C-alpha positions as CSV (number, residue, x, y, z in Angstrom):
1,M,2.1,-30.2,28.1
2,A,3.8,-28.0,26.2
3,K,2.6,-24.5,24.8
4,V,4.4,-23.1,21.9
5,V,3.6,-19.9,20.2
6,V,3.8,-18.5,16.7
7,L,3.9,-14.9,15.8
8,G,2.7,-14.8,12.3
9,A,1.0,-16.3,9.8
10,G,3.0,-15.8,6.4
11,I,5.1,-18.5,4.5
12,S,7.4,-18.9,8.0
13,G,4.8,-19.3,10.5
14,H,2.5,-20.9,8.9
15,T,4.8,-23.7,8.1
16,A,6.5,-23.7,11.4
17,A,2.8,-23.9,13.0
18,A,1.6,-27.1,11.0
19,F,5.0,-28.8,11.3
20,I,4.9,-28.5,15.2
21,K,1.6,-29.4,15.5
22,K,1.5,-32.4,12.9
23,K,4.6,-33.3,14.8
24,L,3.3,-33.1,18.3
25,G,-0.3,-33.6,17.8
26,S,-3.1,-33.3,20.6
27,K,-0.9,-33.9,23.4
28,H,0.6,-30.6,23.2
29,Q,-0.6,-27.0,22.3
30,V,0.4,-24.8,19.4
31,V,-1.4,-21.3,19.0
32,V,-1.1,-18.4,16.2
33,V,-1.1,-15.1,17.0
34,S,-1.2,-13.0,13.7
35,P,-3.4,-9.6,12.5
36,A,-4.3,-10.9,9.9
37,E,-7.4,-12.7,8.9
38,Y,-5.9,-14.5,5.9
39,Y,-2.7,-16.3,4.6
40,Q,-1.8,-15.1,1.4
41,W,0.6,-16.4,-0.9
42,I,2.5,-13.5,-1.8
43,P,4.4,-14.1,-5.1
44,S,1.2,-14.5,-6.9
45,N,0.4,-10.5,-5.9
46,I,2.4,-10.0,-9.0
47,W,-0.8,-11.5,-11.0
48,I,-3.0,-9.7,-9.4
49,G,-1.4,-6.4,-10.0
50,V,-1.7,-7.0,-13.1
51,G,-5.5,-8.6,-13.6
52,K,-4.8,-12.1,-14.3
53,M,-6.1,-13.2,-11.1
54,T,-8.3,-12.4,-8.1
55,I,-7.4,-11.5,-4.2
56,D,-9.4,-14.7,-3.4
57,Q,-7.4,-16.9,-6.0
58,V,-4.5,-15.7,-3.5
59,R,-5.4,-15.8,-0.2
60,F,-7.4,-17.4,2.6
61,K,-9.0,-17.6,6.3
62,L,-6.4,-18.7,8.6
63,K,-9.5,-20.1,10.8
64,P,-10.8,-22.3,9.4
65,V,-7.7,-23.8,8.8
66,Y,-6.2,-23.7,12.0
67,D,-9.3,-25.1,13.5
68,R,-9.1,-28.4,11.5
69,W,-5.6,-28.8,12.7
70,K,-6.8,-27.8,16.5
71,I,-4.7,-25.2,16.2
72,D,-5.6,-22.2,18.5
73,F,-5.3,-19.0,16.3
74,K,-5.7,-15.1,17.7
75,Q,-6.5,-12.7,15.0
76,A,-3.9,-10.1,17.1
77,K,-0.2,-8.6,16.7
78,A,1.9,-8.9,19.6
79,T,3.3,-6.2,21.3
80,A,6.3,-7.0,23.4
81,I,7.6,-10.0,25.1
82,Y,8.4,-10.9,28.7
83,P,11.1,-13.3,28.4
84,E,11.0,-13.6,32.3
85,G,7.7,-13.6,33.0
86,D,6.6,-10.8,35.5
87,E,5.6,-10.6,39.3
88,G,2.3,-11.2,38.4
89,L,2.6,-14.0,35.8
90,G,5.8,-16.4,36.4
91,R,6.1,-17.9,33.5
92,P,7.3,-16.2,30.0
93,Y,4.4,-14.8,28.0
94,V,4.2,-12.3,25.1
95,S,1.5,-9.1,25.4
96,I,-1.4,-8.9,22.5
97,E,-3.8,-6.7,20.7
98,Y,-7.1,-8.2,19.5
99,T,-7.2,-6.8,15.5
100,D,-10.5,-8.7,14.9
101,K,-13.9,-6.7,14.8
102,T,-15.5,-8.6,18.2
103,R,-12.4,-8.1,20.2
104,Q,-10.6,-5.0,18.4
105,G,-8.3,-3.5,21.3
106,Q,-8.5,-5.6,23.8
107,T,-5.4,-7.1,25.2
108,E,-4.1,-10.3,26.6
109,N,-0.7,-12.2,27.5
110,V,-0.5,-15.2,26.1
111,D,2.2,-17.1,28.0
112,Y,4.6,-20.4,26.4
113,D,7.0,-22.6,26.5
114,Y,8.7,-21.6,23.4
115,L,8.3,-18.9,21.2
116,V,8.8,-18.5,17.6
117,N,8.8,-15.0,16.5
118,A,7.8,-15.5,12.4
119,T,6.4,-11.6,11.9
120,G,7.8,-11.2,9.1
121,P,9.0,-7.3,8.1
122,K,6.9,-3.8,8.3
123,L,6.4,-2.2,4.7
124,N,8.4,0.7,5.9
125,F,7.0,3.0,3.4
126,A,7.4,6.2,6.4
127,A,11.2,5.9,5.7
128,T,11.1,7.3,2.4
129,E,9.1,10.4,2.0
130,G,6.3,10.8,-0.1
131,L,5.8,6.5,-0.8
132,G,3.4,4.2,-0.5
133,P,-0.2,3.2,-1.1
134,G,-2.6,6.4,-0.3
135,K,0.6,8.7,-1.6
136,F,2.0,8.6,-5.1
137,T,3.4,5.2,-5.6
138,H,1.4,1.7,-5.2
139,S,3.0,-1.5,-4.2
140,V,2.6,-5.3,-4.5
141,C,3.6,-6.5,-1.3
142,S,0.2,-7.1,-0.4
143,C,-2.6,-8.4,-1.9
144,D,-4.7,-5.6,-0.7
145,H,-1.8,-3.4,-2.1
146,A,-2.2,-5.3,-5.2
147,V,-6.1,-5.0,-6.3
148,A,-5.6,-1.0,-6.1
149,T,-2.6,-1.3,-8.0
150,W,-4.5,-2.9,-10.8
151,D,-7.0,-0.6,-10.6
152,A,-4.4,2.8,-11.2
153,L,-2.5,0.5,-13.9
154,K,-5.7,-0.6,-15.9
155,G,-6.8,3.1,-15.7
156,C,-3.4,3.8,-17.4
157,M,-4.2,1.3,-20.1
158,D,-7.3,3.0,-20.8
159,R,-5.4,6.5,-21.3
160,M,-2.7,5.0,-23.6
161,A,-5.5,3.5,-25.8
162,K,-7.1,6.8,-26.5
163,G,-3.3,7.9,-27.6
164,E,-1.4,9.3,-24.2
165,K,1.9,8.2,-23.7
166,L,3.1,7.6,-20.3
167,R,5.7,6.8,-18.2
168,F,6.0,3.9,-16.1
169,L,8.7,3.3,-12.9
170,I,9.3,0.1,-11.3
171,G,12.2,-0.6,-9.0
172,T,12.9,-0.6,-4.6
173,G,11.6,3.0,-3.5
174,H,14.6,3.2,-0.3
175,P,18.8,3.5,-0.5
176,G,18.5,0.4,1.2
177,A,15.2,-1.8,0.1
178,T,15.2,-5.8,-0.6
179,C,12.5,-7.9,-3.0
180,Q,14.1,-6.6,-6.0
181,G,13.1,-9.9,-7.1
182,A,9.6,-9.0,-6.6
183,A,9.9,-5.7,-8.2
184,F,11.6,-7.4,-11.4
185,E,8.9,-9.6,-12.0
186,Y,6.1,-6.7,-11.9
187,A,8.3,-5.0,-13.8
188,L,8.4,-7.9,-16.9
189,N,4.7,-8.5,-15.9
190,V,3.4,-4.7,-16.9
191,A,5.8,-5.0,-20.1
192,H,4.0,-8.1,-21.0
193,Q,0.2,-6.7,-20.4
194,I,0.9,-3.6,-22.5
195,K,2.9,-5.6,-25.3
196,A,-0.7,-7.9,-25.3
197,R,-1.9,-4.4,-25.6
198,G,-0.6,-3.5,-28.2
199,L,0.6,-0.4,-26.7
200,Q,4.5,-0.9,-26.1
201,D,4.7,2.4,-28.4
202,K,3.1,4.5,-26.0
203,A,4.9,3.4,-23.2
204,E,7.7,4.2,-21.3
205,I,8.7,1.6,-18.7
206,T,11.8,2.6,-16.5
207,W,13.7,0.0,-13.4
208,I,15.7,1.8,-10.8
209,S,17.4,-0.4,-8.6
210,N,19.5,0.5,-5.5
211,E,21.9,-2.6,-7.1
212,Y,25.1,-2.0,-7.9
213,E,24.8,-4.2,-11.2
214,L,21.7,-5.2,-12.5
215,G,20.6,-9.0,-10.9
216,D,22.3,-8.4,-7.8
217,F,19.3,-9.0,-6.1
218,G,20.8,-8.8,-2.4
219,M,22.8,-11.4,-2.7
220,G,26.0,-10.2,-4.6
221,G,24.5,-11.5,-8.0
222,A,25.3,-15.1,-9.0
223,F,27.4,-16.8,-12.1
224,I,25.2,-19.2,-13.4
225,K,25.4,-22.1,-15.8
226,R,23.7,-21.4,-18.9
227,G,23.8,-23.4,-22.7
228,G,26.7,-24.4,-21.5
229,Y,28.6,-21.2,-20.6
230,V,28.8,-19.3,-17.6
231,T,27.0,-15.9,-17.6
232,P,26.5,-13.1,-14.7
233,T,23.2,-11.9,-13.6
234,K,23.8,-9.2,-14.1
235,V,23.8,-10.2,-18.2
236,F,20.9,-12.5,-17.7
237,S,18.6,-9.4,-16.9
238,E,20.2,-7.1,-18.5
239,S,19.3,-9.5,-21.9
240,I,15.8,-10.2,-20.2
241,F,14.9,-6.4,-19.7
242,A,16.2,-5.3,-23.6
243,E,13.7,-8.3,-24.8
244,Y,11.1,-6.4,-23.0
245,G,11.9,-3.0,-24.0
246,I,12.8,-2.0,-20.8
247,R,15.2,0.9,-19.6
248,W,16.8,1.0,-15.9
249,I,18.5,3.4,-14.0
250,K,20.9,1.5,-11.3
251,R,23.2,2.5,-8.0
252,A,20.2,5.1,-6.8
253,G,18.3,5.3,-4.2
254,V,14.9,7.0,-3.9
255,T,15.5,9.5,-1.4
256,K,11.3,11.0,-2.0
257,I,8.8,11.2,-4.1
258,E,6.2,14.0,-5.1
259,E,3.5,13.7,-7.5
260,G,4.7,12.3,-10.6
261,I,8.4,12.6,-9.1
262,A,10.6,10.7,-7.8
263,H,14.3,12.1,-6.3
264,Y,16.8,9.6,-5.9
265,E,20.6,9.9,-5.3
266,T,23.4,7.8,-7.2
267,L,26.0,6.2,-6.0
268,D,28.3,9.4,-6.8
269,G,26.7,11.3,-4.9
270,E,24.3,13.7,-7.4
271,M,21.0,14.1,-6.8
272,K,18.4,13.5,-10.0
273,T,15.3,12.8,-10.6
274,A,12.4,10.3,-12.6
275,A,8.8,11.7,-13.9
276,F,6.6,9.2,-14.1
277,D,2.2,8.8,-15.0
278,F,2.8,5.1,-12.7
279,A,4.9,4.1,-10.0
280,M,5.7,0.7,-7.9
281,L,8.2,1.1,-5.8
282,I,8.9,-2.0,-2.9
283,P,9.9,0.1,0.4
284,A,12.1,-0.7,3.0
285,F,11.7,-3.6,5.4
286,A,11.8,-3.1,9.1
287,G,11.1,-5.4,12.4
288,A,7.4,-5.3,13.7
289,G,8.3,-3.4,16.2
290,L,8.1,-5.4,19.2
291,K,9.9,-4.5,22.8
292,A,11.1,-7.1,24.9
293,F,10.8,-6.8,29.1
294,N,12.4,-8.7,32.2
295,K,10.5,-9.7,35.1
296,A,11.4,-6.0,36.9
297,G,9.2,-4.7,33.8
298,E,12.5,-3.1,32.7
299,D,13.1,-2.9,29.2
300,I,15.4,-5.5,27.7
301,T,14.5,-5.1,23.5
302,P,18.5,-4.4,22.6
303,Q,19.0,-8.1,24.2
304,L,16.6,-9.7,21.9
305,F,16.6,-7.6,18.6
306,A,19.0,-5.3,16.5
307,P,18.7,-2.1,15.9
308,S,16.5,-2.3,12.6
309,G,14.0,-4.2,15.0
310,F,14.8,-8.0,13.6
311,M,15.5,-10.5,16.3
312,K,18.7,-11.5,17.4
313,V,19.8,-15.1,16.3
314,D,22.8,-17.5,16.2
315,A,24.9,-15.3,13.9
316,D,28.0,-13.4,13.9
317,Y,26.9,-9.7,15.0
318,S,30.6,-8.6,16.1
319,G,30.1,-5.9,13.3
320,K,32.9,-7.1,11.5
321,A,34.4,-5.3,8.7
322,F,32.7,-6.7,5.1
323,E,35.8,-8.3,3.9
324,D,36.2,-10.5,6.8
325,W,33.0,-11.9,7.0
326,S,32.1,-15.8,6.3
327,V,29.1,-17.9,5.9
328,E,29.7,-19.4,9.5
329,D,28.5,-16.3,10.3
330,W,25.2,-16.7,8.8
331,P,22.8,-18.8,11.5
332,S,21.7,-22.1,10.8
333,T,19.4,-23.1,14.3
334,Y,17.6,-19.6,15.1
335,Q,17.4,-19.7,18.0
336,N,17.7,-16.4,20.0
337,P,21.5,-16.0,22.4
338,A,19.5,-15.0,25.3
339,F,16.8,-17.0,25.6
340,S,16.7,-20.2,24.4
341,N,13.2,-20.8,24.0
342,I,12.9,-18.3,21.4
343,F,13.3,-18.8,17.7
344,A,13.3,-16.0,14.5
345,T,12.1,-17.4,11.0
346,G,12.4,-16.0,7.8
347,I,12.0,-12.2,7.6
348,A,12.0,-11.8,11.3
349,F,16.0,-12.6,12.3
350,A,18.4,-10.4,12.0
351,P,21.2,-11.0,9.3
352,P,24.6,-10.7,10.5
353,H,26.3,-8.4,7.3
354,Q,25.0,-7.5,4.1
355,I,25.6,-9.7,1.2
356,S,25.7,-7.2,-1.3
357,K,29.6,-5.3,-1.0
358,P,27.9,-1.6,1.6
359,M,28.2,1.1,-1.4
360,K,27.8,4.7,0.4
361,S,27.6,7.6,-1.5
362,P,29.8,10.7,-0.9
363,N,27.4,12.3,1.2
364,G,27.5,8.9,3.1
365,T,24.3,7.1,2.0
366,L,24.2,3.4,1.9
367,I,22.8,2.7,-1.3
368,T,22.9,-1.2,-1.4
369,P,20.1,-4.3,-1.5
370,A,19.3,-5.7,1.9
371,P,19.6,-10.1,2.3
372,P,16.6,-11.5,1.0
373,R,14.9,-13.9,3.1
374,T,11.8,-14.2,1.2
375,G,10.1,-17.2,-0.1
376,M,12.1,-21.0,-0.2
377,P,14.5,-19.4,2.6
378,S,11.1,-18.6,4.7
379,G,9.7,-22.0,4.7
380,V,13.0,-24.0,5.1
381,I,13.6,-22.1,7.9
382,G,10.1,-22.3,9.3
383,K,10.6,-26.1,9.4
384,I,13.6,-26.7,10.7
385,V,13.0,-24.4,13.8
386,A,9.9,-26.4,14.2
387,L,11.5,-29.8,13.7
388,N,14.0,-28.5,16.3
389,I,11.1,-27.3,19.0
390,V,9.7,-30.7,18.3
391,D,13.1,-32.6,19.3
392,R,13.7,-30.8,22.5
393,I,9.6,-31.4,23.8
394,K,9.9,-34.5,22.7
395,T,13.4,-35.9,24.2
396,G,14.4,-33.0,26.0
397,R,17.9,-32.7,24.2
398,T,19.6,-29.4,23.6
399,D,21.3,-29.5,20.9
400,F,19.9,-29.7,17.4
401,K,20.2,-31.9,14.7
402,H,18.1,-30.1,12.0
403,K,20.5,-27.1,10.8
404,A,19.6,-24.5,7.3
405,S,21.7,-21.9,7.6
406,M,21.6,-20.1,3.8
407,G,25.3,-20.3,3.3
408,K,24.8,-24.4,3.0
409,M,21.3,-23.6,1.5
410,G,19.8,-23.7,-1.8
411,A,17.4,-21.0,-3.3
412,A,15.3,-20.8,-6.8
413,C,13.4,-18.5,-8.4
414,V,10.8,-18.3,-11.3
415,V,10.1,-14.6,-12.3
416,S,7.4,-15.0,-14.8
417,A,5.6,-12.2,-17.4
418,G,2.0,-13.1,-18.5
419,Y,-0.7,-15.1,-17.7
420,G,-2.0,-19.1,-19.1
421,M,-0.2,-22.4,-20.3
422,I,0.4,-21.1,-24.2
423,K,1.3,-17.3,-23.5
424,G,4.1,-16.5,-21.1
425,N,7.5,-16.0,-20.4
426,A,9.9,-16.8,-17.5
427,A,13.4,-16.4,-16.3
428,T,13.8,-19.1,-14.1
429,M,17.3,-19.1,-11.7
430,T,18.5,-21.3,-9.0
431,V,21.5,-20.9,-6.6
432,F,23.4,-22.4,-4.1
433,P,24.4,-21.6,-1.6
434,I,21.8,-18.1,-1.2
435,V,25.4,-16.4,0.8
436,P,28.4,-17.0,-1.6
437,D,30.9,-19.3,-0.1
438,W,34.9,-17.8,-1.5
439,E,36.4,-20.4,0.6
440,K,34.7,-23.5,-0.4
441,Y,33.7,-22.1,-4.0
442,P,36.6,-19.6,-4.8
443,Q,36.4,-19.4,-8.6
444,W,32.6,-18.2,-8.7
445,G,31.3,-18.2,-4.8
446,R,28.6,-20.6,-5.5
447,D,28.5,-24.0,-7.2
448,L,27.6,-23.9,-10.5
449,T,26.2,-28.0,-10.8
450,Y,23.2,-25.7,-9.2
451,T,23.3,-22.2,-9.8
452,V,21.9,-22.5,-13.4
453,G,19.8,-20.2,-14.9
454,E,17.2,-20.4,-18.5
455,A,14.5,-18.7,-19.8
456,G,11.4,-19.8,-21.6
457,L,7.5,-21.1,-22.1
458,A,8.8,-24.0,-19.3
459,G,9.7,-21.8,-16.7
460,H,5.7,-20.0,-16.8
461,W,4.6,-23.4,-16.4
462,I,6.2,-24.0,-13.4
463,K,5.5,-20.9,-11.8
464,I,1.3,-21.7,-12.1
465,V,2.1,-25.0,-11.4
466,L,4.2,-23.9,-8.2
467,H,1.1,-21.6,-7.1
468,Y,-1.6,-24.4,-6.9
469,M,1.1,-26.9,-5.3
470,F,2.0,-23.9,-2.3
471,I,-1.9,-23.2,-2.0
472,H,-3.0,-27.1,-1.4
473,K,0.1,-27.2,0.8
474,A,-0.8,-24.1,2.6
475,K,-4.5,-25.1,3.4
476,G,-3.3,-28.4,4.8
477,Y,-5.0,-30.3,2.0
478,P,-4.0,-34.5,1.6
479,F,0.0,-34.9,2.0
480,W,1.0,-31.3,2.3
481,W,4.1,-32.0,3.8
482,L,4.7,-33.7,1.3
483,I,5.7,-30.5,-0.7
484,P,9.2,-29.3,-0.4
485,E,9.0,-25.9,0.9
């Protein structure tokens, strides 16, 4: 019997565990370790943050689902990996610390034959002074954050209804932050809700981002086919913001937050400030902070993890110049090079380099979006890793039939504003591949047959349908495996 341990139960980890168990059945053991009691469909946190969904519409308890699937669930956080075991336990294992109420603080060593690191990101609010919940800005990175953000936004709406004029600042809260898409969508939803209440003359909404141009989204932007014409995502994004009356500050790295004031550095090296009454800024992401030790107890963390804390996989980490990188540098199997039975999926794997061109200010500050790995790519990678582990267990083969390089993978993004079937709008964009391939597509970097963008009500319907479809899939309801990642 093989034992597979999955660290994390987000989109990537939950997908991996589900497919591993489905394919292996009762003859093998699957264990999921996650510090959270709930699974949450993070893309819909946007709607919690504007009061259009409740917290229980985007989350559900993991244990009942895993009990039904015969997966062993441990509500705990992983703290260290011992890929060689130690003198006391010859098998490789991971140390965990329980976070549930009945066993909180207790520790355990969980042995494994295969380990999937799907821990996702650490929300590194601390990297920017004054950033985050409990300080001076809000967040939609978790459903709990989004609930608090809606309470604050609702208070602002009440103040505007009484005649106050307020300033809203939405975007990225660190020079190297990623996940611009989530902040972009939240800005549109805030603008939509303000307009729906007839308060647009009382609100000044400003987008602030580390992107060189709007629509970069950490993937170097894109050229999309729209209405028969080729349009850069810069124009696409600017036109949408203009339609909603949103101003923008780009090429800005937020360095410090004080009450009502965001300090930022521009790519030109200037130090500026932006005043606000309400701010929702996405933090930088970091690895979960796992350590690794060999059999003698010596720290071997650098063998498994990059300095960022994300896990090394089958990528080129040689540090070549940005101008020399290739799509072939990107991983396709997500296997750790030091230990063949360890894999990293979703945000937990370390990208080999930036997708957007690294840009530094004269002061040496890197002001560039980090590569995105959320949503659809996370789910696809989780499934591919699952299928390869299953093949290895069943056949003993060491090669991999299933591969999923972001340089050969497409992605779809639906940025919606509003809620309901007759009121709302959405910008729908697909890109192929995610990482541009300038050798294969020398003119545009991507295949324009599949890199397209449109705006309208139909995309908004798709967004709502996707919410319920992916919740259905995550809960393991009938034929869940037929729903694509």
